[in-house]
Legacy VTK file of the C-alpha trace (Angstrom):
# vtk DataFile Version 3.0
C-alpha trace
ASCII
DATASET POLYDATA
POINTS 89 float
0.017 0.035 -0.040
1.196 3.461 -0.704
0.126 7.110 -0.185
1.984 8.264 -3.290
-0.419 8.423 -6.189
2.518 9.165 -8.658
3.922 5.630 -8.120
0.939 4.115 -9.979
1.150 3.152 -13.667
-2.505 2.111 -13.547
-5.007 3.113 -10.791
-8.702 2.267 -10.348
-10.074 5.044 -8.213
-13.524 3.396 -8.118
-12.204 0.710 -5.641
-13.118 1.663 -2.004
-12.644 -0.229 1.179
-10.942 0.028 4.528
-7.816 -1.301 6.154
-7.287 -1.818 9.846
-4.112 -0.359 11.230
-2.064 -1.235 14.246
-4.033 0.762 16.776
-7.312 -0.823 15.724
-8.552 2.196 13.688
-9.710 1.747 10.093
-8.416 4.020 7.194
-10.054 4.396 3.817
-8.613 2.777 0.677
-9.187 5.218 -2.191
-8.070 2.972 -5.072
-6.133 -0.144 -6.306
-3.609 -0.510 -9.142
-0.188 -1.367 -10.381
3.104 0.338 -9.619
6.511 0.021 -11.313
9.582 -0.652 -9.271
13.218 -0.387 -10.800
15.328 -3.469 -10.359
18.722 -4.560 -11.634
16.904 -6.570 -14.369
14.572 -3.715 -15.357
11.182 -2.417 -14.329
8.981 -4.848 -12.411
5.140 -4.338 -11.913
3.554 -5.008 -8.503
-0.202 -5.505 -8.925
-3.168 -4.900 -6.571
-1.394 -2.154 -4.605
-3.752 -0.137 -2.411
-3.853 3.605 -2.685
-4.315 4.978 0.939
-3.615 8.723 1.116
-3.841 8.725 4.923
-0.698 6.741 5.497
2.647 8.436 5.728
4.942 5.559 4.375
4.786 2.816 1.873
4.130 -0.723 3.240
5.081 -3.882 1.352
3.860 -7.365 2.384
6.655 -9.908 1.939
4.183 -12.791 2.442
2.084 -11.493 -0.467
5.117 -11.271 -2.709
6.109 -14.835 -1.886
2.623 -15.970 -2.786
3.191 -14.572 -6.313
6.690 -16.282 -6.640
8.528 -12.847 -6.217
11.838 -12.954 -4.331
12.848 -9.999 -2.200
16.554 -9.517 -1.761
17.224 -7.558 1.380
20.866 -6.349 0.725
19.441 -3.204 -0.935
15.756 -4.099 -0.939
15.460 -5.034 -4.694
12.610 -6.949 -6.119
13.452 -9.768 -8.537
10.865 -11.917 -10.240
11.793 -15.532 -9.459
10.806 -18.931 -10.847
11.904 -20.735 -7.665
9.298 -23.016 -5.999
8.980 -22.599 -2.243
10.852 -25.228 -0.331
7.958 -25.549 2.046
5.945 -27.653 -0.390
LINES 1 90
89 0 1 2 3 4 5 6 7 8 9 10 11 12 13 14 15 16 17 18 19 20 21 22 23 24 25 26 27 28 29 30 31 32 33 34 35 36 37 38 39 40 41 42 43 44 45 46 47 48 49 50 51 52 53 54 55 56 57 58 59 60 61 62 63 64 65 66 67 68 69 70 71 72 73 74 75 76 77 78 79 80 81 82 83 84 85 86 87 88
């Protein structure tokens, strides 16, 4: 999720919902779409990113990225598309 509308390469502003935050309050989702991230191997698209203007930093779900077979390298926080099957299977 992000507060930065300029990150979106595609944004559906008709998608509205709410997200519960750490203190138990709910904040409004004002859209959903795709953002582009630069990586060593070129631009990568992350889909289904929530647009939430009320938050003050971008939040990334490592669990959701793993579900999409995306690997997160934490040396410099770079996203790389991976064809690796999870060893948990």
